[in-house]
C-alpha positions in Angstrom: -17.9 -65.7 -49.7 -15.6 -65.4 -47.5 -12.9 -67.5 -49.9 -13.8 -65.3 -53.1 -13.2 -62.1 -51.1 -10.0 -63.6 -50.1 -8.8 -64.1 -53.9 -9.8 -60.9 -55.0 -8.1 -59.3 -52.5 -5.2 -61.5 -53.9 -5.7 -60.5 -57.4 -5.6 -57.0 -56.4 -2.7 -57.2 -55.3 -0.7 -58.4 -57.9 -1.7 -56.2 -59.9 1.5 -53.9 -61.0 -0.2 -51.1 -63.2 -2.2 -48.2 -62.0 -1.8 -46.6 -58.6 -3.6 -50.3 -56.7 0.0 -51.5 -56.7 0.8 -52.8 -52.8 -1.3 -53.3 -50.1 -3.9 -51.0 -49.5 -3.5 -48.1 -47.5 -3.8 -48.4 -43.9 -6.8 -45.8 -43.4 -8.5 -47.9 -45.7 -7.8 -51.0 -43.7 -9.3 -49.3 -41.0 -12.3 -48.1 -43.0 -13.3 -51.7 -44.2 -12.6 -52.9 -40.6 -15.3 -50.6 -39.0 -17.1 -51.4 -41.9 -17.5 -55.5 -42.7 -16.3 -56.1 -38.9 -13.5 -58.2 -37.3 -13.8 -60.7 -39.7 -12.5 -58.4 -42.6 -10.0 -57.0 -40.2 -8.3 -60.3 -39.9 -8.6 -61.2 -43.7 -6.7 -57.7 -44.1 -4.0 -58.5 -42.0 -3.3 -61.6 -43.6 -3.5 -60.3 -47.2 -0.5 -57.7 -45.7 1.6 -60.2 -44.5 0.9 -62.3 -47.5 1.7 -59.9 -50.3 5.1 -58.8 -47.8 6.6 -62.2 -47.8 5.8 -63.6 -51.2 5.4 -60.4 -53.4 8.8 -59.0 -52.2 6.9 -55.4 -52.4 7.8 -53.3 -49.6 5.0 -50.8 -48.0 6.0 -47.2 -48.9 7.8 -45.3 -46.5 5.3 -42.8 -44.4 5.7 -39.1 -44.6 5.1 -37.5 -41.1 2.5 -35.3 -41.1 0.7 -36.4 -44.1 -1.6 -39.1 -43.8 -4.9 -38.4 -42.4 -4.2 -40.9 -40.0 -2.3 -38.5 -38.3 -4.7 -35.7 -38.3 -7.6 -38.0 -37.1 -5.2 -38.7 -33.7 -4.7 -34.7 -33.6 -8.8 -34.4 -33.9 -9.9 -36.9 -30.9 -7.0 -35.7 -28.6 -7.4 -31.9 -28.7 -8.6 -30.5 -25.4 -12.2 -29.0 -25.2 -11.0 -26.8 -22.2 -8.1 -24.8 -21.2 -7.0 -24.6 -17.7 -7.7 -20.8 -18.2 -11.5 -21.6 -19.0 -10.7 -20.7 -23.1 -11.0 -22.7 -25.9 -7.5 -22.3 -26.8 -4.3 -22.5 -25.9 -2.6 -18.7 -26.5 1.5 -18.9 -25.4 2.7 -16.2 -23.0 5.0 -14.3 -25.2 7.1 -12.7 -22.5 7.6 -16.8 -21.6 9.1 -17.9 -25.0 12.3 -18.4 -25.7 11.9 -17.1 -29.4 15.8 -18.1 -30.2 14.8 -22.1 -29.0 11.4 -22.3 -30.7 12.7 -20.3 -34.2 16.0 -23.3 -34.4 13.2 -25.6 -33.7 10.8 -24.9 -36.0 13.4 -24.7 -39.0 15.2 -27.8 -38.5 11.4 -29.3 -38.4 11.1 -27.9 -41.8 14.1 -28.7 -43.1 13.5 -32.4 -41.7 9.9 -32.6 -43.6 11.1 -31.3 -46.8 14.2 -34.1 -46.6 11.8 -36.7 -46.0 9.7 -35.9 -48.9 12.8 -35.7 -51.0 14.2 -38.9 -50.1 10.8 -40.3 -50.5 10.8 -39.7 -53.8 14.2 -40.5 -54.9 15.0 -43.0 -52.9 12.9 -46.5 -53.5 15.3 -49.1 -52.2 15.7 -50.9 -48.6 19.3 -49.4 -48.1 18.3 -45.7 -48.8 14.9 -46.1 -46.4 17.3 -47.3 -43.7 19.6 -44.9 -44.2 17.3 -41.8 -44.6 15.5 -43.0 -41.2 18.9 -43.2 -39.4 19.5 -40.0 -40.4 16.2 -38.9 -39.2 16.4 -40.1 -35.8 20.0 -39.0 -35.3 18.7 -35.7 -36.1 15.6 -35.7 -33.8 17.5 -36.8 -30.9 19.5 -33.7 -31.5 16.8 -31.2 -31.7 15.6 -32.8 -28.3 18.9 -32.7 -26.5 18.9 -28.9 -27.9 15.4 -28.4 -26.0 16.7 -30.3 -23.5 19.1 -27.7 -22.7 17.1 -24.5 -23.6 14.5 -25.9 -21.0 17.1 -26.3 -18.3 18.0 -22.7 -18.9 15.0 -21.6 -18.3 13.6 -21.7 -21.8 10.4 -23.3 -23.0 9.7 -23.3 -26.6 6.2 -22.2 -25.9 5.0 -20.6 -22.2 1.6 -20.7 -20.8 2.4 -19.0 -17.8 3.8 -16.2 -16.5 7.4 -16.4 -15.2 8.3 -16.6 -11.5 9.4 -14.0 -9.9 13.6 -12.6 -10.0 14.8 -13.8 -6.8 16.3 -10.7 -4.5 19.7 -10.3 -4.3 20.4 -12.2 -0.6 18.7 -15.4 -2.3 21.6 -17.5 -2.4 19.4 -21.2 -3.4 21.5 -22.8 -6.7 18.4 -24.5 -7.6 15.4 -23.2 -10.3 13.1 -23.3 -7.8 10.3 -20.3 -6.4 12.0 -18.8 -4.0 9.9 -17.9 -0.4 8.9 -14.9 -0.2 10.4 -14.4 3.1 13.3 -13.4 4.0 16.4 -15.8 5.4 17.1 -14.3 9.1 21.0 -14.4 8.1 20.0 -11.6 5.9 16.9 -10.1 7.0 16.8 -6.6 6.6 18.6 -3.5 8.1 20.9 -5.9 9.8 25.0 -5.5 9.8 27.8 -6.9 11.5 28.5 -6.3 15.0 32.2 -7.4 16.2 31.1 -9.4 19.5 34.3 -9.2 21.1 36.2 -6.0 22.5 38.6 -4.2 20.7 41.0 -3.8 23.4 41.0 -4.6 27.6 42.5 -2.1 29.8 43.0 -3.1 33.4 41.8 -0.3 35.9 42.6 -1.5 39.7 40.7 0.5 42.6 37.9 1.3 40.1 34.9 2.0 42.9 31.8 -0.1 42.5 29.7 2.9 43.2 26.4 2.7 40.6 25.5 6.6 41.7 29.2 7.9 40.4 30.3 9.2 37.1 34.0 7.9 37.0 35.0 7.9 33.4 34.5 10.7 30.0 36.2 10.5 26.3 37.1 13.9 25.5 36.8 15.7 21.6 40.7 15.1 21.2 40.7 11.7 22.0 41.8 11.2 25.9 39.6 9.0 28.3 40.1 10.4 32.2 38.9 7.7 34.8 39.0 7.6 38.0 41.0 4.9 40.4 40.6 5.1 43.8 42.1 9.0 45.0 43.8 9.6 41.5 42.8 10.6 38.2 44.6 9.1 35.2 44.8 10.2 31.7 44.8 7.3 28.4 45.4 9.0 25.1 43.4 6.7 22.9 45.6 7.3 19.6 49.5 6.8 21.1 48.4 4.8 24.3 50.4 6.8 26.9 48.8 7.3 30.3 49.5 10.1 32.5 48.1 11.2 36.3 46.4 14.2 36.6 46.1 14.5 40.5 45.7 12.6 43.2 43.7 13.8 47.0 44.6 13.1 50.3 43.6 9.9 52.1 39.8 9.8 53.0 39.3 11.9 49.3 38.2 10.5 46.5 37.1 11.4 43.1 33.1 11.1 42.6 32.7 12.5 38.8 34.6 13.5 35.3 33.4 15.4 32.4 35.6 16.9 29.6 34.7 20.5 28.1 32.9 20.3 24.7 36.1 21.4 23.0 39.5 21.6 24.6 41.3 19.7 27.3 39.2 21.3 30.9 38.4 19.0 32.5 35.7 19.2 35.6 36.1 16.8 38.6 33.7 16.7 41.5 35.2 15.2 44.6 33.4 13.7 47.8 33.8 17.2 50.1 31.2 19.0 47.8 33.8 20.9 45.5 34.3 21.2 41.5 37.8 21.8 40.4 38.7 22.7 36.6 42.0 21.4 35.2 43.8 22.3 32.1 45.1 18.8 31.5 47.2 20.2 29.0 49.6 21.7 31.2 48.7 19.0 34.2 47.9 22.0 36.4 44.6 22.7 39.0 42.2 26.2 37.8 39.9 26.5 40.2 38.0 25.5 42.7 34.3 26.0 42.4 32.0 25.2 46.2 27.9 24.7 46.2 27.5 21.8 47.7 26.9 20.3 50.9 27.6 16.9 49.8 29.8 14.5 47.3 29.0 15.8 43.9 28.3 12.5 42.0 27.2 13.8 38.1 28.7 16.6 36.0 27.9 18.1 32.2 29.0 20.5 30.2 27.9 23.9 28.4 29.9 25.8 26.5 31.0 27.6 29.7 28.3 26.6 32.5 28.9 23.2 34.3 26.4 22.0 35.8 26.9 19.5 39.5 24.5 17.4 40.9 25.2 16.2 44.2 23.9 14.0 47.2 22.1 17.1 48.5 19.3 16.8 45.8 20.5 20.2 44.4 21.5 21.0 41.4 23.7 24.3 41.0 25.1 25.8 37.5 28.7 27.3 37.6 29.5 30.2 35.2 33.6 28.8 34.8 34.2 33.0 33.8 32.7 34.9 36.4 34.2 35.1 39.8 30.7 34.7 41.6 30.7 31.4 39.8 27.4 29.7 41.3 24.7 31.5 39.0 21.5 29.1 39.7 20.1 26.2 41.8 17.8 23.9 40.9 16.0 22.1 43.7 13.7 18.8 42.3 15.5 16.0 44.1 15.0 15.0 47.3 17.8 12.4 47.1 20.9 12.2 45.4 21.0 13.3 41.9 22.9 10.6 39.6 22.8 11.7 36.3 22.5 14.6 34.1 22.8 15.3 30.6 21.7 18.4 28.0 20.2 18.0 25.1 21.2 18.2 21.8 20.2 21.2 21.3 21.2 22.7 24.9 17.4 23.8 25.3 17.1 21.3 28.1 18.6 19.7 30.9 17.3 15.8 32.5 17.6 15.1 35.8 17.7 11.7 37.3 17.7 10.8 41.0 17.6 8.0 43.5 13.8 9.2 44.7 13.5 7.4 41.4 12.6 10.5 39.4 13.5 11.6 36.4 13.3 15.9 35.8 13.4 17.9 32.7 14.3 21.6 32.6 13.6 24.5 30.5 16.3 27.3 30.8 16.7 30.5 29.0 18.0 31.7 26.1 21.4 32.2 28.2 21.7 28.9 29.1 20.9 29.9 32.8 17.7 28.5 34.5 15.4 31.2 35.8 12.2 28.5 36.7 12.6 26.9 40.0 9.8 24.2 38.8 10.9 21.7 36.3 8.9 21.7 32.8 8.0 17.7 33.6 8.6 14.8 36.6 8.6 11.8 35.7 8.0 9.0 38.0 6.9 5.9 36.5 10.4 4.6 37.2 10.5 2.1 40.5 13.8 2.4 41.1 17.3 4.7 40.8 17.4 6.7 37.5 21.2 6.9 36.4 21.3 6.0 32.9 20.2 9.0 30.7 20.4 9.6 27.2 19.3 12.4 24.5 18.3 10.8 20.7 20.5 13.2 18.6 18.2 13.4 15.4 14.8 14.0 17.5 16.1 16.0 20.1 13.0 16.1 21.9 13.5 12.5 22.9 15.1 11.4 26.1 15.8 8.2 27.2 16.2 7.1 30.7 16.8 3.8 32.1 16.0 2.9 36.2 18.0 0.1 38.8 17.5 -3.1 39.9 13.8 -2.9 41.3 12.7 -1.4 37.8 15.1 -2.6 35.2 13.3 -0.6 32.3 14.4 1.9 29.6 11.9 4.5 28.6 11.3 7.1 25.9 10.0 10.4 26.9 8.7 12.9 24.6 9.6 16.6 26.5 7.2 18.8 24.1 4.2 17.1 25.5 5.7 15.4 28.8 4.2 12.1 27.5 5.6 8.3 27.6 6.6 7.2 24.2 7.5 3.6 24.6 8.7 1.5 27.6 10.8 -1.7 27.4 11.8 -4.2 30.1 15.6 -5.2 29.8 15.2 -7.8 32.2 18.6 -6.4 34.3 19.6 -3.2 36.2 20.5 -0.5 33.6 23.6 1.5 34.7 23.9 3.6 31.1 22.5 4.5 27.8 24.4 6.0 24.3 22.5 6.8 21.6 24.7 5.9 18.3 25.5 8.5 15.6 26.0 6.8 12.9 22.9 4.2 12.8 19.5 4.3 14.6 20.4 2.4 17.7 20.9 2.7 21.3 23.3 0.4 23.5 22.6 -0.3 27.4 24.8 -1.0 30.1 23.4 -3.8 32.3 24.4 -5.6 35.8 23.1 -8.8 37.5 22.8 -11.4 35.9 24.8 -10.9 32.4 26.4 -8.0 33.1 26.7 -7.1 29.5 26.7 -4.3 27.2 22.7 -4.4 24.7 22.3 -2.8 21.3 19.1 -2.3 20.1 17.2 -0.9 16.7 15.5 2.1 17.2 12.7 3.0 17.5 11.5 -0.9 17.4 13.9 -1.7 20.0 14.3 -4.7 18.7 18.0 -7.1 20.2 20.6 -6.8 17.6 23.3 -7.8 19.4 24.4 -8.4 23.2 28.3 -7.7 24.1 29.4 -10.0 26.9 33.1 -10.1 28.4 32.4 -8.4 31.8 32.3 -10.4 35.1 30.6 -7.7 36.8 28.1 -5.0 36.1 28.7 -2.5 33.5 28.8 0.5 35.7 29.8 3.2 33.0 29.9 4.0 29.0 31.8 6.2 26.9 31.7 7.3 23.6 35.0 7.9 20.8 35.0 11.3 19.1 34.0 10.0 15.7 31.1 7.6 17.5 32.6 4.7 16.3 34.0 2.8 19.5 32.5 2.8 23.0 34.3 1.6 26.2 32.7 0.0 28.7 33.5 0.1 32.6 32.7 -2.4 34.8 32.7 -3.3 38.6 35.5 -6.2 37.5 38.2 -2.8 37.4 38.8 -3.9 33.7 37.9 -1.4 30.7 36.9 -2.3 27.1 36.7 -0.8 24.1 33.8 -1.7 21.3 33.9 -1.0 18.3 30.6 -1.6 17.2 29.8 1.5 15.8 32.0 1.7 12.6 30.4 4.3 10.3 31.2 1.9 7.3 29.9 -1.3 7.2 32.1 -3.1 6.1 32.6 -6.4 3.0 32.4 -10.2 3.5 36.5 -10.5 3.2 36.8 -7.6 5.4 34.7 -8.9 8.2 36.4 -11.7 8.7 40.0 -10.1 8.7 38.5 -7.7 11.2 37.3 -10.4 13.9 40.3 -12.3 13.3 42.2 -8.8 14.3 40.0 -8.4 16.8 40.7 -11.8 18.6 44.3 -11.4 17.9 44.4 -8.0 18.9 42.7 -7.8 22.5 45.4 -7.3 25.1 45.8 -6.2 28.3 47.3 -2.8 29.6 47.2 -1.2 33.0 46.2 2.5 33.7 48.4 2.6 36.1 
């Protein structure tokens, strides 16, 4: 029977009239193969090859998207479940590039229409080959455009949300999902802090004594510093140096303090007296006694000068009155080495060699009426010389302990409680709060002899300013609050531009850092 079927198929292939001209469609061959088995499939293939070789009839060009075979493929490959759990793929409009999708869709419709016209008009081999070539070029162009759009982040259909936009500080050029953790170099709150001194001044004969206060910076931008038995004035604007006074052999300066406004300087000496000098005229105005030992600390409150002495007492001097001594505070048993008024001038903090911090509450006229301190803090294990009041929290006091303590503590003077304590790992000699940033700078001794900038109130270390070869005994701040001057036992004064009020741009930072290294020079106070 097989030979008769073969002859029948051959006769049907040679008939040229009617719709049966040419070989059987592919779908019909597959249907026959499924019904008749592998033998009929082999016979159909032979029939097709025979007709193609001997009759010269070419199979018709297959139009994309019109054959039922393609539809069958699509139906068999359609997934039953989507990753989202539904039965359909629903594109996300927010993540879809509609311009690219429209371009590709228009080109697809145009290509299908052109193929239909070419199929109806052209039946020759050359025309079919040319149409196929044009179609291949068109598909290649569309694929290139789609690839370009996808590289720019625009797919034709997107089924997921776009990745969140990277922060401004993220500088990764690759199109990858960025890490949520911000890089350390661009962490929030960080700023450029120069770690080299802007200027270095020689200070020969600067006394290496932890309990003395031998430097201060005035509101007129003049730095007063005591070197041995002499007091010198250095104009920070012009660089001029002037000698103010000189004491006899055996006597020396123990403390310096400028009045808030003007050029009046208070000087405490080793004999227990407090002198007032008019620096504009280089003239001593008066001498006020009241202590039996050296005066190691001084502080101003308008017309009132408070002095702390080695005899453990604090004396208030009214510079307007003939009888200048208007009050005495006895709260320390050893030398008073630190004195600071609060920003609102309601409290006076004193630190002593007896490891105590006393807070005194004063009356409205600025004169103390109580003989006992409002608060007495005894948590430090060493002498307390470093004291600083927070400028934006007038009731917060910072204190630093000596070698046996090494801690920076913060106190609430309203209720007398300890807010926080931080171990600085070295002797704390001086403390200052910044006026432009919520930061604190501390001066230290052994082992690094550095200045440390802390973030307040977290007390995260921001930077270490190194350069002194011996302990940093004292600090003072410029009138604009941008520069800190430090005095070390290595007989040098160093100026640090660490609190610049305006953050610098990246280009300016490079220029400032290079200029800072070039502008470091040595100048002697004497």
